[in-house]
RONUKE-423926 format. One record per residue: residue in one letter; x, z, y of N, C-alpha, C, O in turn. Coordinates in steps of 0.2 Angstrom, whole numbers, plus 5000, padded with zeros to 4 digits. Layout:
AXZYXZYXZYXZY/...
//
This chain:
M500450004994500050005000500450005006500950045007/S500349965011500749955017500550015022500050055021/D500950025027500750085032500150065036499850115038/H500050005037499349985040498750005036498350035039/Q498849995030498250005025498150085025497650115025/A498750115024498750195024498450225030498050265030/A498650185036498350215042497650205043497350245047/A497350155040496650145041496150175036495550185037/G496450205030495950225025495950295024496250335027/T495450315019495350385017495450375009495450325006/W495450435006495550444999495150504997495250554999/A494650484992494150534990493850574996493650634995/G493650535001493350565007493750605011493550635016/I494450605010494850645014495250605019495550555016/E495250615025495650575030496350575029496650625026/R496750525031497450515030497850575033498250605029/R497650595039498050655042497950715038498450755038/W497450735034497350795030497750785024498050835021/L497850725021498250715015498950715017499350745013/T499150695023499850705026499950785026500550805024/L499550825029499650895029499650925022500150965021/I499250905017499350925011500050915008500350955005/A500250855009500950835006501450875009501950895006/V501450885016501950925020501950995017502451025016/C501351025017501351095015501551105008501851155006/G501351055003501651054996502351054996502651094992/A502651005000503451005000503751065003504251085000/T503451095008503751145011503751215007504151245007/F503151215003503051274999503651274993503951324992/M503651214991504151204985504851214988505251244984/L505051194994505651194997505851274998506451294996/L505451305001505551375003505551424997505851474997/V505051414993505051454987505651454983505951504980/D505951394983506651384979507251424982507651434979/I507151444988507651484991507651554988508151584987/T507051584988506951654985506851654978507051704975/I506551604975506451604968507051614964507051644958/V507551574966508251574962508551644962508851664957/Q508551674968508851744968508651794963509051824960/V507951794961507751834956507951814949508051864945/A508151754948508351734942509051734941509351724935/L509451754946510151744945510451794939510951764936/P510251854938510551894933510351854926510851854922/T509851824925509651794919510051734918510351714913/I510151694924510651634923511351654921511651614918/Q511551714924512251734922512251744915512751724912/R511751774912511851794905511751734900512151724895/R511351684902511151624898511751574899511951544894/L512051564904512551514905513251544905513751504906/G513351614905513951644905514351634912514951624912/A513951634917514151614924514651674926514451734925/S515151664930515551714934515151734940514651704942/F515451784943515151804950515251754955514751744959/S515751714955515851664960515351604959515151574963/D515251594952514751544950514051564953513751514956/L513851624953513251644955513151634963512651614966/Q513751654966513751644974513651564975513351544980/W513951524971513951454972513251424971513051374974/V512851454966512151434965511751444971511351394973/I511851494975511551504982511851454987511551424991/D512551464988512851424993512851354993512851324998/A512851324987512851254986512251224990512251174993/Y511751254988511051234991511051244999510851205003/A511251305001511251325008511751285012511551265018/L512351275009512851235013512551155014512651135020/A512351125009512051065010511551055015511451015019/M511051105015510551105020510751115027510551085031/A511251165028511451185034511851125037511851115044/T512251085033512651035036512250965037512550925041/L511650955034511350895034510650895038510450835039/I510450945040509750955043509750905049509350865050/L510350915054510350875060510450795058510150755062/V510850785053510950715051510250685049510150625051/W509850715045509250695042508750685048508350635048/G508750725053508350725059508450655063508050625065/S509150645064509350585067509150515063508950465065/S509250525056509050465052508250455052508050395052/A507850505053507150505053506950465059506550425059/D507250485065507150445071507350365070506950325073/R507850355066508050285066507650245061507450185062/F507550275055507250235049506550255048506150215045/G506350305051505650325050505550395046505850405042/R505050435048505050505046504750495038504950535034/K504250455037503950445030504550425026504550455020/R504950375027505450355023505950415021506150425016/V506150445026506650505025506350555021506650585017/F505650575023505350625019505250605012505450645007/V505050545010505050525003505650525000505750544994/C506250505003506850505000507050574999507350584993/G506950615003507150685002506750714996507050754992/L506150704996505750724991505950704984505950734979/G506150634984506350604977507050644975507050654969/I507450654980508150684978507950754976508250774971/F507550794979507450864978507150864971507350914967/T506650824969506250824963506750814957506750844952/L507150754958507650744953508150794952508350814946/A508350824957508850884957508550944953508950974950/S507950954955507651014951507651004944507751044940/L507450934942507450924934508250934932508250954926/L508750914935509350914933509550994933509951014928/C509351034937509451104937509151134931509451174928/G508551114929508251144923508551124917508551164912/V508851064916509251044910509951064910510351044906/A510151094915510951114916511151154910510851204908/T511751134907511951164901512651214903512851244899/S512851204909513351244911513351264919512851234922/A513651314921513651334928513851284933513551274938/P514451244931514551194936514051134937513951114942/M513751124931513151074932512551094936512251064940/L512451164935511951194939512051194947511651174951/I512751214948512951214955512951144958512651134964/W513151094955513151024958512351004959512250964964/S511951024954511251004955510951044960510451014964/R511151104962510851144967511151104974510751104979/A511751084974511951044980511550984981511350974987/L511350954976510950894977510250914979509950884983/Q509950974977509350994979509351014987508950994990/G509951034989510051054996510050995000509750995006/I510350934998510350875001509550845002509350825008/G509250854997508550834997508050875002507650855006/G508250945001507850995004507950985012507551005016/S508550975014508750965021508350905024508150915030/A508150855021507750805023507050825024506750805029/L506750865019506150895020506050945026505550945029/F506550985027506651035032506650995039506251025043/A506950935039507050905046506450865048506350855054/T505950845043505450795044504750825043504250795046/G504650875039504050905037503550905043502950875043/L503750955048503250965054503250905058502650895062/A503750865059503650805063503150755060502850725064/L503050755054502450715051501850745053501350705055/I501750805053501150835056501050825063500450805065/G501550825067501550805074501250735076500950725081/Q501450695071501250625073500550605070500250555072/E500250655067499550645064499050685068498450665068/F499250735071498750785074498850795081499450785084/S498350805085498350815092497850865094497350885091/G497950905100497450945103497351005098497851035095/R496751025098496551085094496751085086496851125083/E496651015084496751005077497451015075497651035070/R497951005080498651015079498751085078499151105073/G498451125082498551195081498351225074498651265071/K497751195072497551215065498051195060498151235055/A498251135061498751105056499351145055499651165050/I499651165061500251205062500151275059500551305055/A499551305060499351365057499351365050499551415046/A499051315047499051305040499751295037499951325032/W500151255040500851255038501251315039501651335034/G501151355044501451425045501251475040501651505037/A500551465038500351515032500651495026500851535022/T500851425025501151405019501851435019502151455014/V502251425025502951455025502951525023503351555019/G502451565027502451645026502251655019502551705016/G501851625016501651635009502151615004502251654999/A502551565005503151545001503651605001503851624995/V503751625007504251685007504051745004504451785000/A503351755004503051825002503051824994503251874991/V502851764991502751764984503251734980503251734974/G503851704984504351674980504651724975504751704969/P504851784977505151834972504651844966504951854960/L504051854967503551864962503451804957503451814951/I503451744960503351684956504051674952503951664946/G504651684955505251684951505251734946505551714940/G505051794947505051844942504651834936504751834930/A503951804938503551794932503751734928503651734922/L503951684931504151624927504851634923504851614917/T505251674926505851694922505751734916505951724911/S505351784917505151834912504751804907504751814901/G504251754909503751724904504051664901503851654895/F504351624904504551554902505251534902505551484900/G505751584904506451574905506651544912506251524916/W507251554913507551534920507451464921507351444927/R507451414916507451344918506751324921506651274924/S506251364919505551354922505551354930505051324932/I505951394933505951394940506051334943505951324949/F506451294940506651224942506151174940505951124943/F505951174933505451124931504851124934504451074935/V504551184937503951184940503951144947503351124949/N504551124949504551084955504351014954504150974958/V504450994947504450914946503750894946503650844950/P503250924943502550894944502350904952501950854954/V502450954955502350964962502650904966502350874971/G503250894965503650844968503350774967503250734972/V503150754961502850694959502150684963502050634966/L501750734962501050724966501150724973500850674976/T501550764976501750764983502050694985501850664990/G502450664981502750604983502250544982502250494986/W501750544978501250494977500850494983500650444986/I500650554986500250564992500650534998500350495002/A501250554998501650525004501750455004501750425009/V501950424998502050354998501450314999501450265003/T500850334997500250294997499850315003499350275005/R499950365007499450385012499750405019499450395024/M500450415019500750425025500950355029500950305026/V501050365035501250305039501950325042502150385042/N502350265043503050275045503150275052502850225055/V503450325055503550325063504350325064504650365061/S504650275068505350275069505450255077504950245080/D506050265079506250255086506750195086507250205084/S506450135088506950075088507550085092508050045092/G507550135097508150145101508650195099509050205103/T508550225093508950275091509650245090509750185087/I510150285092510850265091511150285084510850315080/R511750255083512050275076512250345075512250385080/L512250365069512450435067513150455070513550415070/D513150515071513850545073514150565067514150625065/L514550515064514950525058515450575059515650615054/A515850575064516350625066516150695066516450735063/G515550705069515350775069515150795062515250855060/L514750755058514550765051515150785047515150835043/A515750745047516250755043516650815045516850855040/T516750835051517150895053516750955052517051005049/F516150955053515751015052515651035045515751095043/S515450985041515250995034515951015030515951065026/S516450985032517151005029517351075031517551115027/S517251095037517451155040517051215036517351265034/M516351205036515951255032516151255025516151315022/F516251205022516451205014517051245013517051285009/L517551225017518251265016518151335018518451375014/L517751355023517651425024517351465018517651515016/V516851435016516451465010516851465004516851515000/F517151415003517651404997518151454997518351494992/G518451465003519051515004518751585003519051624999/L518151605005517851675004517751684997517851744995/I517451634994517251644987517951654982517951694977/R518451614984519051614980519551674982520051684978/A519451704987519951754990520151804985520651824985/N519651834982519751894977520251874971520651904969/S520051814969520451794963521151764965521651774961/D521251734970521851704972522251754977522851744977/G521951804980522251844984522151824991522251774993/W521951874996521751865002522351835006522251795011/T522951855005523551835009523951775005524451755007/S523651745000523951694996523951635001523551625005/S524451584999524551525003523951485003523751455008/T523551484997522951444996522451465001522151425004/I522251525000521751555004521851555012521451535016/V522451565014522651565021522651495023522351475029/S522851445019522751375021522051355022521851315026/L521651375017520951355017520551385024520251345027/F520751445026520451475032520751435038520351425043/A521351425038521651385044521351315044521251295050/A521251285039521051215039520251215041520051175045/A519951265039519251275042519151285049518751255052/A519651325052519651335059519851275063519551265068/V520351235060520551175064519951125064519851095069/L519651115058519151065058518551085062518251045065/M518351155063517851175067518051165074517651145078/A518651175076518951155083518851085084518651065090/L519051045079518950965080518250945081518050905084/F517750985077517050975078516850985085516450945088/V516951045088516751055094517051005099516750985104/F517750985098518050935103517650865102517450835107/A517450845096517150785095516450785098516250735101/E516050845098515350845100515450845108514950815111/L515950875111515950875118516150815121515950795127/H516350765117516550695120516150645117516250585117/Q515550665114515050615111514550605116514250655119/D514350545117513750525121513050555118512650575121/H513050545112512450565108512750615102512750585096/P512850675103513150715098512650735093512050745094/L512950755087512550785081512250855084511750865082/L512650895087512550955090512650955097513250955099/D512150965101512250965109512551025111512151075112/M513151025113513551085115513251115122513351165124/S512951065126512751085132512251135132512151175137/L511851135127511351185126511551265127511251305129/F512251275125512451335125512751365132512951415133/R512651315137512751335143512251395146512451435150/K511651395143511251445145511351505140511351495134/P511451565143511651625139511051635134511251665129/S510451625136509851645132509951605125509851625120/F510151535126510151495120510751525115510751525109/T511351545119511851565115511651635111511851645106/G511351675115511151745112510651735106510751765101/V510151685107509751685101510051645095509851665090/S510551605097510951575091511351625087511351625081/I511651675091512051725088511551765084511751785078/G510951785087510551825083510251795077510151825072/T510151725077509951685071510451685066510251705060/F511051675068511651675063511651745060511751755054/A511651805064511651875062511151885056511351925051/I510551875058510051885053510051855046509951875041/G510351785047510451755041511051785037510951785031/A511651795040512151825037512151895035512351915029/G511751935039511752015037511152035033511152085030/M510551995034509952015030509751965025509751985019/F509651905026509451855021509951845015509751835010/A510651855017511151845012511151915008511551915003/M510851965010510852025006510352025000510452064996/F509851985001509351984995509651974988509352004984/P510051924987510351914981510651984978510651994972/Y511052024982511352084980510852144979510952184975/I510252144983509752184981509452174974509352214971/T509352104973509152084966509652104961509452134956/F510252104962510752124957510752194956510752224950/Y510552234961510552314961509952324956509952364952/L509352294958508752304954508752284947508552324942/Q509052234945509052204938509752224935509652254929/N510252214938510952234934511052304934511352324929/D510952344939511052414939510552454937510652504933/L509952444939509352484937509052464931508652494928/G509152394929508952374922508252344922507952334917/Y507952324928507252294928507252224926507752194927/S506752204924506652134922506552094928506452114933/P506652024928506551984934505851994937505751994943/M505352004933504652014935504652074939504352084944/Q504852134936504852194939505252194945505052234950/G505852164945506252164951505952124957505952144963/G505552064955505252024960504652074964504552064970/L504352104959503752154962504052204967503752214972/R504652224966504952284970505252254977505452294981/L505252184977505452164984504852144988504952134994/L504252154986503652134990503552184996503352155001/P503752244996503652285003504052245008503752255014/S504552215007504852175013504552105013504452085019/T504552065008504351995009503551985011503451945015/L503152035009502452035011502352045019502052015022/L502752095021502752105028503052045032502852035038/C503552005030503751945033503151905034503251865039/F502651905030502151855031501551885035501251855039/I501451955034500851985038501051995045500651985050/V501652025047501752045053501751995059501452005064/P501951935058501851885063501151865065500951855071/L500751865060500051855061499751915065499251905069/A499951975063499652035066499852045073499452075077/I500452025075500652045082500651985086500851985092/R500351925084500351865088500151875095500451855099/S499551895096499251905102499651955107499751935113/T499852005104500152055108500852035110501152045115/A501251995105501851975106501951925112502451925115/E501451885113501451835118501451865125501651835130/K501251935126501251965132501952005133502052025139/L502352005128502952045129503552005130503551945129/S504052035133504752005134505051975128505052015123/P505251915128505551885122506251925120506351935115/R506551945126507151985125507052045121507452065117/L506552085123506352145120506152135113506352175109/L505752085112505552075105506152055100506152075095/L506552015103507151995099507552055097507752065091/A507752095102508152155101507852205096508152235092/A507152205097506852255093506752235086506852275081/G506652165085506552145078507252145075507252165069/L507752125078508452125074508652205074508952215069/G508552245079508652315078508352345072508652385069/I507652335071507352365066507552335059507652375054/T507752275059508052245053508652285051508752295045/A509152285056509752325055509652395053509952415048/A509152425055508952495053508752495046508852545042/G508352445044508152445037508652435032508652465027/V509152385034509752375030510152445029510352455024/A510252475035510652535035510252595031510552635027/A509552595031509152645027509252635020509252685016/M509452575017509552575010510252605007510352605001/T510652615012511352645010511252715007511752745005/V510652745007510552815004510552814997510552864994/V510552754994510552754986511152784983511752784986/T511052824978511552864975511552844967511052804965/T511952874963511952864956511352894953511152864947/G510952934956510352964953509752934956509152954954/S509752884961509252854964508852814959509052774955/S508152804961507752754958507652704963507852704969/W507252654961507152594966506752624972506752584978/T506352674972505952694977506452714983506152724989/A507052734982507552744988507552684993507752694998/L507452624990507452564994506852554998506852515003/I506252584997505652575000505652575008505452525011/P505952635011505952635018506352575021506152545026/G506852565018507252505021506952435020506952395024/L506652425014506252365013505652355018505552305020/L505352405019504752405024505052395031504752355035/L505552425033505852415040506152335040506052305045/T506452315035506752245036506152195036506152145040/G505652205032505052165032504752165039504552105042/L504652225042504352225049504852195054504652155058/G505452205054505952175058505952105058505952065063/I506052075052506052005051505351975054505451915057/G504852005052504151975055504151975062503851925065/I504452015066504552015073505051965075504951925080/A505651965072506151925074506051845073506251805078/N505751825067505751755066505351715071505651665074/P504751735073504451695078504751695085504651655089/T505051755086505351765093505951725094506051695099/I506351715088506851675089506651595091506951565095/A506151575088505851505089505651505096505751455100/R505251555099505051565105505551555111505451525116/I506151585109506651585114507051525114507151485119/A507251505108507651445107507351375110507651335112/L506651375109506251315112506051325119505951285122/G506051395121505751405128506251395133506151395139/V506951395131507451395137507751325137508251315141/V507451275133507751205134507151165136506551175136/A507351105139506851055141506451025135506751025130/P505851015136505450985131505850925127505750925121/A506150885131506550825127507050855123507250815119/R507350915124507850935120507650985114508051015111/S507050995114506751045109506851025102506951075097/G506850965100507050945093507750965091507850985086/M508250945096508950965095508951045094509351065090/A508651085099508651155099508451185092508651225089/S507851155089507551175083508051155077508151205073/G508451105077508951085072509551135072509751155067/I509751145078510351195079510151265076510551295073/N509451285078509251345075509251355068509451405065/N508951295065509051295057509751295055509851335050/T510151265058510851265056511151325056511551345052/F511051365062511351435062511051475057511451525054/R510451475056510151525051510351505044510551555041/I510351445042510551435035511351435034511551455029/G511651415040512451425039512551505039513051515036/G512251545042512351615042512151645035512551685032/L511651615031511551635024512151615020512351655016/A512351555021512951525016513551575017513851595013/T513651585024514251625025514251695023514651725020/G513651725024513451795022513551805015513851855012/V513251755011513251765003513951765001514151804997/A514351725004515151715002515451775004515851805000/A515451795010515851855013515651915010516051955008/L514951935010514751995007514951994999515152054997/G514851944996515051944989515851954988516051994983/A516251924992516951944992517152014993517552044989/I516752044998516852114999516652154994516952204992/F516052144991515752174986516152174980516352234977/Q516452124978516852114972517552154973517752184968/Q517752154979518452184980518352264980518752294977/K517752284982517652354982517452384975517652434973/V517152344971516952364964517652364961517752414957/T518052324962518752324958519152384960519452414955/T519252404966519552464968519252524966519552574964/S518552524967518252584965518252594957518352654955/L518252544953518252554946518952574944519052614939/A519452554947520152574946520252644947520552684944/T519952664953519952734955519652784950519852834948/N519052764948518552804943518952804936518852854933/L519252744934519552744927520252774927520452794922/G520552774933521252794933521752744932522352754931/H521552684931521952624930521652564932520952554932/P521952504934521652444936521252414930521552414924/A520752384932520352344926519952284930519352284930/P520352234932520152184936519552144932519052114935/Q519752124925519252084922518552124921518052094921/L518652194919518052234919517652234925517052234925/A518052234931517652234937517252174938516752174941/K517552114936517152054937516452054933515952034935/V516552084927515952094923515452144927514852124927/V515652194929515252244933514852204939514252214940/A515252164943515052134949514452074947513952074950/S514652044941514151984940513652004935513051974936/A513752054930513252064925512952134925512452144922/G513252184929513052244929513352294924513852284920/V513052354924513352414921513252404913513752414909/R512752384911512652374903513152324900513352334895/A513252264904513652224901514352244901514752234897/A514552284906515252324907515352364901515852374898/V514752404899514852454894514952414887515352434883/A514552354886514652314880515352294880515652284874/V515652264885516352244885516852294884517352284880/G516752354888517252404888517052464884517152524886/S516752454878516452514875516952564872516852624871/S517552534872518152584870518452624875518852664874/T518252604881518552644887518052704889517452704890/P518352764889518052824890517752824897518052814902/G517052854897516752854904516652794907516552794913/I516552734904516452674907515852664910515752634916/A515252694907514652684910514552724917514352694922/V514852784918514852814924515252784929515052774935/A515852764927516352734931516052664934516152644940/A515752624930515452564932514852564936514852534941/H514452614935513852634939514052654946513852624951/G514552694946514852714953515152664957515152654963/A515552624953515852564956515352514959515452494965/F514852504955514352454958514052484964513952444969/L513852544964513552574970513952574976513752564982/S514652584975515052594980515152524984515152524990/G515152464980515152404983514552384986514552354992/F513952404983513252394986513152424993512952394997/R513352494993513352524999513752495005513552495011/L514352475003514852445008514552385011514552375017/I514252345007514052275010513352295014513152255019/L512952345012512352365016512552385023512252365028/V513152425023513352445030513552385034513452385040/I513952345031514252285034513652235037513652215042/G513152225032512552185034512152215040511952185044/A512152285040511752315045512152305052511852295057/V512852315052513252305058513152235060513052225066/V513152185056513052115058512452105061512452065067/V511852125058511252115062511152155068510852125073/A511452215068511452255075511852215080511652215086/L512352185078512752145083512352085086512352065092/G511952055082511452005084510952035089510752005093/A510752095087510252125092510552135099510252125104/I511152165099511552175105511652105109511552105115/A511752055105511851985109511251965112511151935117/G510651975108510051955111509851995117509551965122/A509952065116509752105122510152095128509952095134/T510752075128511252065133511251985136511351975142/L511151945132511151875134510551835135510551795140/V509951855132509351825134509051845140509051905142/R508951795145508751815152508051785153507951725151/G507651815157506951795159507051725163506551685162/R507551725167507551665172507751605168507651545171/D507951605162508151545158507551515156507551455154/F506951545156506351515155505951485161505451455160/A506351475166505951455173505751385172505151375175/N506051345169505851275169505351255163505151195163/R505251305159504751295154504451355152504751405151/A503751355151503451415149503551425142503651385138/P503651495140503851515134503351485129502751475130/A503551455123503151425118502651475115502851535114/A502051455114501551505111501851525104502151485100/L501751585102502051615096501551595090500951615090/A501851565086501551535080501751585074502251615074/P501351585068501551615062502251605060502651655058/E502451545061503151525060503451475065502951445068/P504051475067504251435072504151365072504251325067/V503951335078503951265078504151245085504251285090/A504351175085504651145092504251085093503951055089/L504351065100504051005102504550955104504950965107/E504450895101504850835103504450775105503950765102/P504650735110504250685112504150625107504650605104/V503550605107503450545103502750515104502250545105/V502750445104502150405105502150355099502650325098/V501650345096501550295091501350225093500850225096/L501750175092501650105094501650065088502150065084/E501150025086501149985080501649925081501649895086/R502049915076502549855076502649835069502949875065/D502449775067502549745060502249795055501649805055/D502749815050502449845044502549925045502449965040/H502749945051502850015052502650035059502449995063/L502750095061502550125067503250135071503750165068/V503250135077503850145081503650195086503150195090/A504150245087504050305091504350285098504850255099/D503950305104504150295110503850345115503250365113/H504050355121503850395126503650465124504050495120/S503050495125502950565123502250585122501850585127/I502150615116501650665115502050725111502650715109/A501750785110502050835107502150825100501650815096/E502750835097502850835090503250895088503750915090/P502950935083503250995081503850985076503750935072/L504351025076504851025071504951095069504851145072/V505151095063505251165059505851205062506451165064/D505851265063506451305065506751335059507351345059/G506351355054506751375048506551445046506251485049/I506851465040506751535038507451575038507451635036/
//
């Protein structure tokens, strides 16, 4: 079916624009559930594939790195080739990659398949709401965005529960296989019912920016994950960090000298945009990156099943969904700076509250911290979008939204790697202290598989259970402290850099359940697709 036919028709009595909304919401749910669903299954994946601790980090980071480095590229490609085409391409890649993840027979195969998932997911992330923006206007657009926002919040809320139920009931492979029928159905709707919108004036991609940024991020994360095994001061690790720094400097230089950069550095001239970007990175690195390690504590240390572990994360994940809806009208009347500082501050307090866990604690010791983090994230998430989009001109809000996504997911990737390196190092030193002698291989087992696995491996070592449990908690408490400090620094940056006068040229964006942005677009018919030009409001996703 051509785009003209799709534009003119209905299917089963449903107008095209609502079918587009169904496709976008289905893809968005699948994409975001896949971020949280995998975390719950990590301990099971470790046991079934014999994965190392660094393998588990890469299962998360391969996905996050691909997304963080390609969101802006896919956004530019969508303007050039059309949003429908990029969306369908991303959906196809994501669905195929999910199938490959499900049939993976080794940790490396799973990691590479996760990277492919991230490539497809970044295309969905960059184009999903833009497709809604081209189909809806006026009051109906608000309803469509609200439906999409509810989908986002619901995905975050139920992801751990779905992951736990599927892993416990059908095995870890099912968390990937479930994406395949959803992807096929969504793809069919997209191919047959969506229209393609592109911008004939779009310039070529910023390949220099893409190469330097993606290479820098990869080398940084690779160095952090390898640092414990190779030694933090080894020539390999020092070289990796140095190369990452040089490439990042080259990226900044390239963007400053590009007429049409991948990442517009001029936006950071406003302190408010710098402040909200720091806060976004901080909540990604200090809070969202903490969820895999909370999962390790619940399953590997306390011994809960994936289903039981997923249920125990609900005090935080449900509030992430409920709070933005509950405070929406009140939040619009309050200072964005106050809300950002409060949201990040409460989140930091929640992470810090979890440090009370001891060797005799049950999971209930986490409840106050989980409730606080859910409340804080629920306040901070929509406020971040409100600020990031409110301090830039409407014509730059698409770029602002993409930068915000990049900082959030880049923070997640960096945080998982950095916190994991610190956690593993602390477990190693604590276990050596508890046992009275170094046990590096046993420490790797404690970090990746937990106390029971360590007891099975080191059954001949006296006091291994107590020593392993103490070492695990020592590492867990340390990264909780670091995560709390990172998020608190983000709160300070928000409180000191976000300024009311930066909103002078644009009224603050209305607070939605999840962040959206507006980018100019008007649809003009040309040949077999549609061409974007001039301006009506088009929303773009800000991210999780």
